[in-house]
KEMI-322661 format. One record per residue (C-alpha): residue in one letter; z, x, y. Coordinates in steps of 0.2 Angstrom, whole numbers, plus 5000, padded with zeros to 4 digits. Each point is the difference from the previous one (the first is absolute). Last residue first. Layout:
<balos>
A Z X Y .
...
</balos>
This chain:
<balos>
A 5181 4565 5007 .
A 4989 5010 5011 .
V 4985 4992 4993 .
D 5007 4982 5002 .
E 5005 5004 5018 .
E 4983 5007 5004 .
N 4991 4985 4994 .
R 4991 5000 4983 .
P 4982 5002 4995 .
G 4993 4988 4987 .
S 5008 4992 4984 .
F 5017 4994 5004 .
D 4998 4982 4996 .
T 4993 5004 4983 .
G 4982 4998 4994 .
Q 4997 5018 4997 .
N 5016 5011 4998 .
A 4996 5009 4983 .
T 4982 5002 5004 .
A 5005 5010 5016 .
L 5008 5013 4988 .
R 4983 5005 4994 .
A 4992 5002 5017 .
C 5015 5009 5007 .
L 5000 5012 4986 .
S 4982 5005 5003 .
L 5004 5002 5019 .
L 5015 5012 4996 .
V 4988 5015 4996 .
V 4995 5000 5019 .
T 5015 5011 5004 .
E 5009 5002 5017 .
T 4995 4988 5014 .
A 4989 4987 4993 .
A 5008 5000 4983 .
Y 5017 5000 5008 .
H 4996 4984 5009 .
N 4992 4991 4986 .
L 5015 5005 4989 .
A 5012 4993 5012 .
D 4991 4984 5001 .
L 4999 4999 4981 .
L 5019 5004 4999 .
I 5004 4986 5012 .
Q 4990 4989 4990 .
L 5009 5004 4984 .
H 5016 4998 5009 .
R 4996 4982 5005 .
S 4993 4995 4984 .
F 5015 5007 4990 .
N 5013 4992 5011 .
K 4990 4983 5002 .
E 4997 4999 4981 .
W 5018 5004 4996 .
N 5006 4987 5012 .
R 4988 4987 4994 .
I 5005 5003 4982 .
I 5018 4998 5004 .
E 4997 4984 5010 .
F 4989 4992 4987 .
L 5014 5004 4987 .
N 5013 4992 5011 .
N 4989 4984 5002 .
V 4999 4999 4981 .
R 5018 5002 4998 .
T 5004 4986 5013 .
E 4988 4988 4991 .
E 5008 5004 4983 .
D 5017 4996 5008 .
Q 4994 4984 5007 .
L 4994 4995 4983 .
Q 5016 5005 4992 .
S 5010 4990 5013 .
T 4990 4985 4996 .
S 5001 5003 4982 .
G 5019 5000 5000 .
S 5015 5011 5001 .
D 4994 5014 4989 .
G 5014 5011 4992 .
H 4997 4994 4982 .
S 4981 5001 5002 .
K 5001 5019 5001 .
Q 5004 5004 4981 .
S 4988 4986 4995 .
K 4986 5008 5010 .
I 5003 5017 4993 .
A 4999 4993 4982 .
Q 4985 4990 5005 .
F 4991 5016 5007 .
R 5003 5009 4983 .
K 4994 4985 4990 .
W 4984 5000 5011 .
E 4997 5018 4997 .
K 5001 4998 4981 .
D 4989 4984 5000 .
T 4987 5010 5009 .
M 4996 4996 5018 .
N 4982 4997 5008 .
P 5002 4980 4999 .
P 5017 5000 5009 .
K 5013 4991 4991 .
I 5007 4985 5008 .
P 5019 4999 5003 .
G 5000 5007 5017 .
I 5006 5018 5006 .
L 4985 5010 4996 .
D 4988 4987 5006 .
P 5011 4998 5016 .
D 4996 5018 5005 .
S 5014 5006 5012 .
K 5012 5008 4988 .
E 4987 5009 4990 .
L 4993 5006 5017 .
E 5017 5007 5005 .
R 5002 5009 4983 .
S 4982 5008 5002 .
L 5004 5004 5018 .
W 5015 5010 4995 .
N 4990 5009 4987 .
M 4988 5005 5013 .
H 5013 5006 5012 .
A 4997 5019 4997 .
A 4981 4998 5002 .
F 5001 4992 5017 .
V 5014 5012 5005 .
T 4989 5015 4996 .
C 4985 4993 5008 .
T 5010 4997 5017 .
Q 5008 5017 4999 .
M 4983 5008 4997 .
L 4993 4991 5015 .
K 5015 5005 5011 .
S 4999 5018 4995 .
H 4982 5001 5004 .
I 5003 4994 5017 .
R 5014 5012 5003 .
I 4989 5015 4992 .
L 4985 4995 5011 .
K 5011 5001 5016 .
G 5008 5017 4995 .
N 4983 5008 4996 .
T 5001 5014 4987 .
L 4999 4990 4984 .
M 4984 4991 5004 .
C 4992 5005 4983 .
G 4987 5009 5010 .
K 5013 5010 5009 .
L 5009 5005 4984 .
C 4984 5005 4992 .
T 4994 5010 5015 .
D 5017 5009 5000 .
L 4998 5004 4982 .
F 4983 5007 5002 .
D 5005 5009 5016 .
V 5014 5008 4990 .
H 4989 5006 4987 .
D 4987 5006 5012 .
Q 5013 5009 5009 .
M 5005 5009 4984 .
L 4982 5005 4997 .
E 4998 5006 5018 .
D 5016 5010 4998 .
V 4992 5008 4984 .
T 4985 5005 5010 .
R 4983 4993 5000 .
D 4983 5009 5000 .
P 5004 5009 4983 .
K 4983 5007 4996 .
G 4995 4994 4983 .
S 4985 4990 5006 .
G 5007 4984 4995 .
D 4996 4991 5016 .
I 5018 4996 5005 .
S 5008 5016 4994 .
G 5016 5000 4990 .
D 4995 5013 4988 .
K 4986 4989 4993 .
A 5001 4982 5007 .
K 5011 4989 4990 .
L 5014 5000 5013 .
R 4989 4994 5014 .
S 4993 4986 4990 .
M 5017 4995 4994 .
L 5006 4996 5018 .
S 4984 4990 5004 .
Q 5003 4990 4983 .
W 5018 4997 5004 .
N 4995 4993 5017 .
P 4988 4988 4993 .
E 5013 4995 4986 .
I 5015 4998 5011 .
V 4993 4988 5014 .
E 4986 4989 4994 .
L 5004 4999 4981 .
T 5019 5001 4999 .
C 5006 4993 5017 .
F 4986 4987 5002 .
Y 5001 4994 4982 .
L 5019 4999 5001 .
L 5000 4991 5017 .
Q 4987 4988 4993 .
Q 5010 4996 4985 .
V 5016 4997 5010 .
F 4991 4988 5013 .
V 4990 4991 4986 .
V 5015 4997 4990 .
M 5009 4993 5015 .
R 4986 4989 5003 .
A 5000 4994 4982 .
R 5019 4997 5001 .
L 4997 4989 5016 .
T 4986 4990 4992 .
W 5011 4997 4984 .
V 5014 4994 5011 .
R 4989 4989 5010 .
R 4993 4993 4984 .
K 5017 4996 4994 .
W 5004 4991 5016 .
I 4985 4989 4999 .
E 5004 4996 4982 .
I 5018 4995 5006 .
R 4993 4989 5013 .
R 4988 4991 4988 .
I 5014 4993 4990 .
S 4994 4997 4982 .
S 5003 5018 4996 .
K 4988 5011 4991 .
H 5010 5011 4988 .
C 4995 5018 5001 .
W 5013 5005 5013 .
V 5015 4991 4992 .
V 4994 5005 4983 .
G 4999 5019 5004 .
T 4986 5010 4993 .
N 4987 5001 5014 .
H 5012 5000 5015 .
T 5012 5012 4991 .
Q 4986 5012 4996 .
W 4995 5000 5018 .
T 5018 5004 5005 .
T 5000 5014 4988 .
A 4984 5006 5008 .
L 5008 4999 5017 .
Q 5015 5011 4993 .
S 4987 5012 4993 .
E 4991 5001 5016 .
L 5017 5003 5009 .
Y 5003 5014 4988 .
R 4983 5008 5003 .
L 5002 4999 5019 .
S 5017 5007 5000 .
L 4994 5014 4988 .
L 4986 5004 5012 .
Y 5012 5002 5014 .
R 5012 5010 4990 .
F 4987 5011 4994 .
L 4993 5003 5018 .
A 5017 5005 5006 .
Q 5003 5011 4985 .
Y 4984 5009 5002 .
R 5005 5003 5018 .
W 5016 5007 4995 .
V 4992 5011 4988 .
T 4990 5007 5015 .
K 5015 5005 5009 .
R 5008 5006 4984 .
S 4986 5012 4998 .
I 4984 4998 4990 .
V 4991 5014 5009 .
L 5014 5013 5001 .
S 5007 4992 4984 .
V 4985 5007 4991 .
P 5008 5018 5002 .
F 5013 4996 4993 .
P 5003 4986 4987 .
V 4998 4981 5004 .
T 5012 4987 4994 .
Y 4995 4982 5004 .
D 5011 4985 5004 .
L 4996 4982 4997 .
Q 5007 4985 5009 .
L 5009 4984 4995 .
S 5010 4992 5014 .
T 4991 4983 5001 .
F 4999 4997 4981 .
G 5017 5007 4997 .
V 5008 4988 5012 .
A 5004 5001 5018 .
N 5010 4985 5008 .
K 5012 5011 5009 .
D 4986 5012 5007 .
N 5008 5016 5004 .
E 5003 5005 5018 .
I 4997 5019 5003 .
P 5009 5007 5015 .
Q 4989 5011 5011 .
S 5005 5019 4999 .
S 4988 5003 4985 .
S 4985 4996 5012 .
P 4987 4990 4992 .
Q 4985 5009 4991 .
L 4982 4994 5004 .
A 4997 5008 5016 .
E 5008 5017 4996 .
G 4985 5011 4999 .
Q 4999 5002 5019 .
E 5017 4999 5008 .
I 5009 4984 5005 .
G 5000 4992 5016 .
T 5000 4982 4994 .
I 5005 4992 4984 .
N 4996 4981 4999 .
V 4986 5003 4987 .
V 5012 5007 4988 .
R 5015 4988 5001 .
Q 4987 4986 4998 .
L 4993 5008 4985 .
M 5017 5001 4992 .
K 5005 4982 5005 .
I 4984 4993 4992 .
L 5002 5010 4984 .
G 5018 4995 4997 .
V 5013 5014 5000 .
E 5009 5001 4984 .
N 4987 5012 4993 .
M 5002 5001 4981 .
E 4992 5014 4989 .
V 4988 5002 4986 .
H 4993 5017 4996 .
V 4983 5007 4998 .
D 4999 5019 4996 .
E 4998 4998 4981 .
K 4984 4991 5003 .
F 4992 5016 5005 .
P 4988 5004 4986 .
D 4993 4982 5002 .
M 4992 4994 4983 .
S 5012 4986 4998 .
V 4996 4995 5018 .
I 4983 4994 4994 .
S 5008 4988 4988 .
G 4994 4999 4982 .
P 5016 5007 4993 .
Q 5017 4995 5008 .
R 5007 5016 5007 .
L 5001 4993 5018 .
V 5008 4984 4994 .
L 5014 5008 4990 .
D 5004 5012 5015 .
L 5001 4985 5011 .
L 5011 4991 4988 .
S 5012 5015 4999 .
Q 5000 5002 5019 .
L 5004 4981 5002 .
K 5015 5003 4988 .
I 5006 5015 5010 .
I 4999 4990 5016 .
N 5011 4986 4994 .
V 5000 4988 5014 .
S 5016 4993 5006 .
K 5000 5007 5017 .
V 4982 4993 5003 .
P 5005 4982 4996 .
K 4993 4995 4983 .
R 4982 4993 4998 .
L 4994 5018 4996 .
E 5010 5001 4984 .
S 4993 4984 4993 .
A 4982 5004 5006 .
S 5001 5018 4992 .
L 4988 4997 4985 .
E 4988 4988 5011 .
M 5000 5012 5014 .
F 4996 5015 4989 .
Y 4985 4991 4992 .
T 4994 4996 5018 .
F 5002 5018 5004 .
Y 4990 5006 4985 .
D 4985 4988 5004 .
S 5001 5006 5019 .
P 4986 5012 4999 .
D 5001 5006 5014 .
L 5017 4994 5005 .
F 4999 5010 5017 .
F 5016 5009 4997 .
Y 4998 5004 4982 .
H 4982 5003 4996 .
K 4996 5007 5018 .
L 5014 5013 4998 .
S 4992 5005 4984 .
Q 4983 5002 5008 .
L 5009 5011 5014 .
R 5007 5011 4986 .
A 4983 5002 4992 .
P 4992 5005 5016 .
L 5014 5013 5003 .
A 4998 5009 4983 .
H 5013 5013 5002 .
T 4989 5015 4995 .
T 4983 4993 5006 .
L 5003 4990 5016 .
L 5016 5007 5006 .
L 4998 5018 4995 .
K 4982 5001 5005 .
M 5004 4993 5017 .
L 5014 5012 5002 .
S 4989 5015 4996 .
E 4985 4994 5010 .
N 5012 4998 5015 .
A 5008 5017 4998 .
H 4983 5008 4999 .
A 4993 4992 5015 .
Y 5015 5003 5010 .
A 5000 5019 4995 .
N 4982 5001 5004 .
N 5002 4992 5017 .
V 5015 5011 5005 .
N 4992 5016 4994 .
D 4984 4996 5009 .
L 5009 4998 5016 .
F 5008 5018 4999 .
H 4984 5008 4993 .
P 4996 5008 5017 .
D 5017 5008 5001 .
D 5007 4998 5017 .
F 5015 4989 4994 .
S 5007 5014 4989 .
K 5002 5005 4982 .
P 4985 4991 4993 .
V 5000 4998 4981 .
D 4990 5011 4989 .
Q 5010 4997 4984 .
A 5013 4987 4997 .
V 5014 5007 4990 .
K 5003 4992 4983 .
S 5019 4998 4996 .
V 4999 4982 5007 .
D 4988 4994 4986 .
V 4996 4983 5005 .
G 4998 4985 4988 .
G 5017 4999 4994 .
C 5003 4982 5005 .
E 5011 5006 5015 .
R 4986 5011 5005 .
V 4988 4986 5000 .
V 5011 4990 5011 .
N 5003 5015 5012 .
L 4981 5004 5000 .
Y 4997 4982 5007 .
K 5013 5002 5013 .
G 4994 5017 5005 .
A 4982 4995 5002 .
L 5006 4984 5009 .
L 5010 5009 5013 .
V 4987 5013 5004 .
K 4986 4987 5000 .
E 5010 4990 5012 .
K 5003 5015 5011 .
V 4982 5005 5001 .
A 4996 4998 5018 .
V 5017 5005 5006 .
L 5000 5016 4989 .
Q 4994 5013 5012 .
P 5011 4993 5014 .
P 5016 5003 4990 .
I 5009 4984 4996 .
D 5019 5000 5004 .
H 5000 4984 5011 .
E 4993 4989 4986 .
R 5010 5006 4986 .
V 4990 4993 4986 .
T 5008 4991 4986 .
Y 5004 5003 4982 .
R 5013 4990 4991 .
R 4997 4986 5012 .
E 4984 4990 4995 .
W 5000 5005 4982 .
Y 5018 5000 4995 .
D 5004 4987 5013 .
D 4988 4987 4992 .
T 5010 4986 5009 .
Y 5006 4990 4985 .
D 5008 5016 4992 .
Q 5011 4994 4985 .
E 4990 5008 4986 .
L 4993 5013 5011 .
R 5017 5007 5003 .
D 4999 5012 4986 .
R 4986 5010 5009 .
R 5013 5006 5013 .
I 5002 4996 5019 .
S 5014 5012 5004 .
K 4988 5015 5001 .
Q 4992 4993 5015 .
E 4986 5012 5003 .
K 4992 5003 5017 .
I 4982 5007 5001 .
L 4996 5010 5016 .
F 5010 5014 4994 .
E 5015 5006 5011 .
S 5015 4993 4990 .
H 5009 5017 4998 .
P 5000 5001 4981 .
D 4982 4995 4998 .
K 4993 5004 4983 .
I 4990 4983 4998 .
E 4992 4998 4983 .
G 4983 4991 4996 .
H 4993 5016 4992 .
H 4984 5004 5009 .
L 5001 4991 5016 .
W 5019 5001 5002 .
E 5001 5018 4995 .
N 4985 5004 5011 .
L 5009 4992 5015 .
M 5016 5009 4997 .
A 4991 5017 5000 .
M 4990 4994 5015 .
Y 5016 4997 5009 .
P 5007 5017 4995 .
R 4983 5009 5006 .
S 4999 4990 5016 .
A 5011 5012 5011 .
D 4989 5015 4995 .
R 4984 4992 5004 .
L 5006 4991 5016 .
L 5008 5017 5006 .
S 4983 5009 4997 .
T 4991 4986 5009 .
L 5012 5001 5014 .
L 4997 5019 5002 .
S 4981 4999 4999 .
R 5000 4986 5012 .
A 5011 5008 5013 .
A 4989 5016 4999 .
P 4984 4990 5002 .
D 5007 4989 5014 .
G 4989 4985 5002 .
S 5008 4992 4984 .
M 5017 4999 5009 .
T 5002 4981 5000 .
E 4993 4998 4983 .
L 5011 5014 4993 .
R 5015 4991 5009 .
K 4996 4984 4991 .
T 4999 5009 4984 .
I 5016 5009 5002 .
L 5009 4984 5005 .
G 4992 4991 4985 .
I 5005 5013 4988 .
V 5018 4999 5006 .
V 5000 4981 4999 .
G 4993 5001 4982 .
G 5015 5009 4994 .
K 5014 5002 5012 .
C 5007 4994 5017 .
V 5018 4996 4997 .
K 5009 4986 5009 .
K 5018 5002 5002 .
G 5015 4995 4990 .
T 4994 5011 4985 .
M 5001 4992 4983 .
N 4982 4995 4999 .
G 4993 5016 4991 .
P 5006 4995 4983 .
V 5000 4981 4998 .
L 5017 4993 4999 .
D 5005 4993 4984 .
G 4996 4984 4991 .
G 5009 4984 4997 .
R 4986 4989 5005 .
K 5008 4996 5017 .
L 5003 5018 5002 .
N 4982 5005 4997 .
E 4994 4986 5011 .
L 5012 5005 5014 .
I 4994 5019 4999 .
N 4982 4996 5000 .
E 5001 4988 5014 .
I 5010 5013 5010 .
D 4986 5013 4995 .
D 4986 4988 5006 .
P 5009 4997 5016 .
D 5001 5018 5004 .
S 5017 5005 5007 .
D 5003 4995 5018 .
E 4993 5011 5014 .
S 5005 5015 5009 .
S 4988 5005 5014 .
E 5012 4996 5014 .
D 5013 5012 4992 .
D 4987 5014 5002 .
L 4995 5015 4988 .
L 5004 4995 4982 .
A 4993 4983 5000 .
N 4989 5003 4985 .
R 4984 4995 5009 .
K 5005 5011 5014 .
L 5004 5014 4989 .
F 4983 4999 4991 .
E 4991 4999 5017 .
H 5009 5016 5006 .
A 4995 5009 4984 .
L 4982 4997 5004 .
S 5002 5006 5018 .
Y 5010 5015 4994 .
L 4986 5004 4987 .
Q 4987 4998 5013 .
F 5009 5011 5012 .
M 5003 5013 4987 .
M 4982 5002 4998 .
Q 4996 5001 5018 .
S 5014 5013 5002 .
T 4992 5010 4985 .
P 4983 5000 5009 .
L 5008 5006 5017 .
I 5012 5013 4992 .
H 4989 5015 5002 .
V 4994 4996 5018 .
N 5019 4998 5005 .
L 5004 5017 4993 .
L 4986 5008 5009 .
H 5007 4992 5016 .
L 5017 5007 4996 .
T 4993 5017 4998 .
F 4995 5012 4985 .
T 4992 5015 5007 .
E 5011 5012 4992 .
N 4998 4993 4982 .
T 5012 5005 4988 .
L 5016 4990 5002 .
F 4993 4985 5009 .
Q 4985 4999 4987 .
T 5013 5001 4986 .
E 5009 4986 5008 .
L 4984 4990 5001 .
Q 4997 5002 4982 .
A 5018 4994 4996 .
V 4997 4985 5011 .
M 4984 4997 4990 .
I 5009 5001 4984 .
L 5012 4987 5006 .
Y 4986 4988 5004 .
D 4993 5002 4983 .
H 5017 4995 4993 .
L 5000 4985 5012 .
S 4984 4995 4993 .
K 5006 5001 4982 .
R 5016 4990 5006 .
I 4988 4987 5007 .
A 4991 4998 4983 .
A 5017 4999 4991 .
C 5006 4987 5012 .
L 4985 4989 4996 .
A 5003 5002 4982 .
H 5018 4995 5002 .
N 4995 4985 5011 .
V 4988 4994 4987 .
A 5014 5002 4987 .
G 5012 4989 5008 .
F 5011 4999 5016 .
E 5016 4996 4990 .
E 5001 5018 4993 .
R 5001 5010 5016 .
S 4984 5010 5004 .
Q 4998 4990 5017 .
V 5016 5007 5007 .
D 4997 5019 4996 .
V 4982 4999 5004 .
F 5004 4992 5017 .
T 5013 5013 5003 .
E 4987 5014 4998 .
L 4987 4989 5010 .
A 5012 4998 5015 .
S 5003 5019 5000 .
Y 4982 5004 4999 .
Y 4994 4988 5013 .
T 5013 5006 5013 .
A 4995 5018 4997 .
M 4982 4994 5003 .
K 5005 4992 5016 .
L 5008 5017 5006 .
M 4982 5007 5003 .
S 4997 4990 5015 .
L 5017 5005 5007 .
T 4997 5018 4998 .
L 4983 5000 5009 .
D 5009 4991 5015 .
Q 5014 5012 4999 .
L 4990 5016 5000 .
S 4991 4995 5016 .
P 5016 4995 5008 .
D 5009 5016 4996 .
L 5016 4997 4991 .
G 5016 5000 5009 .
P 5009 4985 4993 .
L 5003 4998 4982 .
I 4986 4991 4991 .
K 5003 4982 4993 .
F 4995 4993 4983 .
E 4998 4982 4994 .
P 5004 4998 4982 .
G 4990 4989 4988 .
A 5000 4981 4998 .
L 5007 5002 4982 .
R 5013 5012 5006 .
D 5006 4988 5014 .
R 5001 4986 4988 .
E 5010 5010 4987 .
E 5013 5005 5012 .
N 5009 5016 4997 .
P 4986 5010 5010 .
D 5005 4990 5016 .
Y 4986 5002 5013 .
S 5004 4993 5017 .
Y 5007 5017 5006 .
A 4983 5008 4996 .
Y 4999 5012 4986 .
R 4997 5019 5005 .
I 4987 5012 5005 .
Y 5008 5015 5008 .
Q 5008 5008 4986 .
G 4991 4990 4987 .
E 5005 4985 4990 .
Y 4993 4998 4983 .
G 4987 4988 4993 .
M 4987 5013 4994 .
F 4990 4998 5015 .
V 5016 5003 5010 .
F 5002 5017 4992 .
L 4982 5006 5004 .
L 5002 4992 5017 .
D 5015 5010 5004 .
E 4990 5016 4996 .
I 4986 4995 5011 .
I 5013 4995 5014 .
A 5008 5017 4999 .
A 4984 5010 5001 .
E 4994 4989 5015 .
Q 5016 5002 5009 .
A 5000 5019 4997 .
E 4982 5001 5007 .
L 5005 4990 5015 .
S 5015 5011 5003 .
L 5017 4994 4995 .
E 5015 4996 5012 .
H 4993 4983 5003 .
L 5001 4996 4981 .
P 5018 5002 4999 .
Q 5007 5013 4987 .
P 5004 4991 4984 .
Q 5017 4990 4997 .
L 5011 5008 4986 .
S 5014 5004 5012 .
V 5000 4983 5007 .
P 5005 4992 4984 .
A 4987 4990 4990 .
E 5000 4981 5001 .
S 4984 5000 5010 .
A 4992 5008 4984 .
S 5003 4984 4991 .
P 5009 5001 4983 .
P 4990 5002 4984 .
I 4996 4984 4990 .
S 5007 5002 4982 .
V 4988 5006 4987 .
R 4995 4987 4988 .
I 4981 4998 5004 .
A 4992 4986 4990 .
L 4991 5005 4984 .
P 5009 4988 4988 .
A 5000 4985 5012 .
S 5013 4988 4993 .
T 5013 5010 5010 .
H 5012 5014 4995 .
P 5015 5005 5011 .
T 4997 5012 5014 .
L 5002 5019 4997 .
N 5009 5010 5013 .
A 4995 5013 5013 .
V 5014 5008 5010 .
P 5001 5002 5019 .
E 5012 5013 5006 .
W 5004 4997 5018 .
S 5018 5005 5006 .
T 5000 5020 4998 .
P 4983 5003 5006 .
P 5003 5018 5006 .
V 5000 5004 5019 .
D 4989 5015 5003 .
T 4986 4989 5006 .
R 5009 4994 5014 .
S 5005 5017 5007 .
D 4982 5005 4999 .
R 4995 4986 5011 .
S 5004 5010 5015 .
K 5011 4990 5013 .
T 4991 4990 5013 .
D 5008 4984 4993 .
S 5017 5005 5005 .
H 5017 5004 4993 .
R 4996 5001 4981 .
P 5016 5004 4990 .
K 5001 5017 4993 .
P 4997 5002 4981 .
A 5014 5006 4989 .
E 4997 5017 4994 .
K 4998 5005 4982 .
S 4988 4986 4997 .
K 5003 4990 4985 .
R 4986 4999 4987 .
K 5005 5015 4991 .
E 5017 4993 4997 .
P 4993 4984 4993 .
P 4990 5009 4987 .
P 4981 4998 5002 .
A 4991 4984 4994 .
D 4988 5002 4986 .
R 5012 4993 4986 .
S 5007 4986 5011 .
R 4983 4995 5004 .
R 4994 5001 4982 .
D 5014 4989 4994 .
P 4998 4987 5014 .
S 4981 4999 4997 .
R 4988 5007 5013 .
T 4989 4987 5009 .
R 5008 4998 5016 .
S 5009 5016 5000 .
I 4983 5009 5001 .
L 4995 4991 5016 .
K 5017 5005 5008 .
E 4998 5018 4994 .
K 4983 5000 5007 .
T 5007 4994 5017 .
T 5013 5015 4999 .
V 4986 5012 4997 .
T 4989 4992 5014 .
T 5014 5002 5013 .
R 5002 5018 4995 .
E 4982 5003 5001 .
T 4998 4992 5017 .
R 5014 5011 5007 .
R 4992 5015 4993 .
E 4983 4995 5008 .
E 5009 4998 5017 .
A 5008 5017 4999 .
T 4984 5008 4997 .
R 4995 5007 4983 .
S 4996 5017 4994 .
A 4994 5006 4982 .
P 4990 4984 4997 .
R 5005 4991 4983 .
P 4994 5006 4983 .
N 4992 4986 4990 .
G 5012 4988 4990 .
S 4996 4985 5010 .
A 4982 4999 5005 .
S 4993 5010 5014 .
R 4995 4998 5018 .
K 4996 5017 5007 .
H 5008 5010 5014 .
A 4995 5015 5010 .
P 5014 5007 5010 .
N 5007 4993 5016 .
I 5017 5008 5004 .
N 5006 4994 5017 .
A 5011 4987 4991 .
S 5009 5013 4991 .
Q 5008 5005 5016 .
P 5011 4985 4999 .
S 5009 5007 4986 .
R 5004 4993 4982 .
T 5013 5010 4991 .
S 4994 5009 4985 .
R 5003 4994 4982 .
Q 4984 4989 4999 .
D 4990 5013 5010 .
H 5004 5014 4987 .
Q 4995 4990 4985 .
S 4983 4995 5008 .
Q 4996 5018 5006 .
S 4992 5007 4984 .
A 4991 4984 4996 .
R 4993 4999 5017 .
S 4993 5017 4999 .
T 4992 4997 4983 .
H 4992 4984 5006 .
A 4993 5008 5015 .
S 4993 5014 4990 .
A 4991 4988 4988 .
R 4993 4989 5015 .
P 4991 5014 5009 .
R 5000 4995 5018 .
P 4985 4996 5011 .
N 5001 5007 5017 .
T 4988 4994 5013 .
D 4994 4982 4996 .
N 5012 4994 4987 .
D 5015 5007 5009 .
S 4994 4992 5016 .
T 4998 4983 4993 .
G 5016 5001 4989 .
N 5012 5002 5014 .
T 5006 4983 5005 .
R 4994 4989 4985 .
R 5006 5013 4988 .
E 5017 5001 5009 .
S 5001 4981 4998 .
Y 4995 5000 4981 .
N 5011 5014 4996 .
S 5014 4992 5008 .
V 4997 4983 4990 .
R 4996 5010 4984 .
S 5017 5008 5001 .
S 5009 4984 4996 .
M 5008 4988 5011 .
</balos>
């Protein structure tokens, strides 16, 4: 122990009488001490020197020492010198240590020390033993990802020092000497070092990171006065806080903890620097102030101790969240991170930076949230509130920098994955052409729900949309990324923080709306889609169907798509048509879908448990069964190429909806054309126009004509309902929103609606059309499929019925010419008759054959009528039910379709069995 301890003890013993009766001149005292110091060091210590009691003064190192010292003081000084050498050896580099060490021959004692025979022997013999076997050396630890972490190796524990270096027991010291020794030890312990009498507890392992993070526990060697011991123990808590915080800063500053943790550690390191300045000031007081006591030291450190306690408690919460303290608190990795990693690996991407650690890392918004929560808890403590506010301000600066970059430039500069917006870089813009789930818009940028700072919870959607909108505008060259945003808030406590978010959101929304509606002509794009997919107008498409009829009648695998595309381009460029003036006609393409419309819709409506936005796209994992009887007419569909950024609104998901509606309208148009061809056959064919002499045949003809007319009514009413009562009103409602100035509803110029609302309006329009056209209800789809199939079979078998009628009518078979036939037609029938007469067995059998044929014809038409009427009535009952429970718009269709089923056996409500069938 240094001379300051002996000076302090003697000053406490004799200073009162000296100060009262005999003040000493300090200059002369220093001079006399300086003259005698060298002689005292070379002279042999004697017990008589203990009786000398000159005036002493506590002085800093380097000042002249007292001229005379007691044996106890000299022993204390020798022990202190060796302890200082030990402390110096902790931090001195190996080269400097070897350079400053004395030669080996000088360190060896001339006389071998005598062995110690009893505990009562003088301690002078122990202090003369040189420390030959204990030479601690300071080393540099390897580099870590924390640039400012302490790299000096951990010094050995004081308990491992040899007996010769152990200090004088406390019970041998006076009360004043104990107090001086404890104060000096506390100054070392406050800086994270062991003292002579204050050491680490046996349960503390400085080589274990968990122990260092929790902070060391200290023990005091026995023999200390109880009053000093209680006060010392209360002050040792601050040393525990400092050591723990120093390790916390080193650990939390590693790269994987993110920029927010780095900023927080920098703020804590600044506080620790101020703490060390305070310790240095306390040491100065100890060296120069004669009235400095342990109680005074305790008073001085109380405010700092409270500050260190707040920092330690905050760090403890972070460590528990990071599972760095207890094994019980260790949790699995963040599910969001696991999902993120698996998603990236599935898409062929790399691991996201910051997610490569095996344990959960508390970073980003979680750090800000913990500080904010603790700030709310400690709001009643002014000192704690001031400290935590300062920490929150410093820690949030890098987060606010990322937020401002996202809000004002649409970019994410987040190397540690700690921002509240998560970017999936594997989802690229070039996937929009094959993306049926809107992954680019819905999942390219998402919110990390568990990492949102409390200050951003209320505006998280605005933050997400503002950056997404600006990101699109930036990719189209509409944002100058080199321009630095001015007057942006740097921390969450800035009064303009929320205004910054709202203004950035309004600017981004206005920019993207202008880009879509004006620069890329979104309304014109939608009008073009209506022309092609909703057959409005349909004159060009009728012409296309006539030109390509021969090709479309082929099986789907034999259809020449290149030829169909050429015919479509020819029709679209035909002068006089509305579509010829369409600037986007180059984006329309012909393709074939081998999956039938009904089967495709049924596969969609039967999907359950899928995510939002995927309701209309069948799962790719399900096997697709192609329609074996598919021809060009039933497989034809159009495709539409949309450039970015319009592809965000007219995405593949919405194009699929357009294609479903187009195929449905096309099937109705094609069936109408088939029934129209049947009507033409009935009005121009000889076998149908001829009035037979047999009444039953005429009755049969009228039943066929009536069934055809009912089918035409069914198809035309469906077409009218889908186009004029479903699609057109919803289309007008959509366009009214787009035509308003700047996207506002009232035309005031203020954008009341966002781009996401515009996209949702478009999707809602298509979903409403699909629902109104009965394409989203599995039961209605099945009933509609049976009706369409009945009509298609009826129209397809009309030529066969004509031949059967010709064979069944006696007027066409007999020798008498019908009055309404020309000579040419009669000759043709006679030729056919003569060819068949050679195989006839007789008139009786011929008449019997004709009777059987007529009966078969009646049976066929009866089955068709029954099938059509029954399913039509089931459809009417289902429509009435859904009109009452879902949408009232179906009532008008029910009223019109009921006219096609009047007068039949199936008119009226059906039984449950019939409806279920």
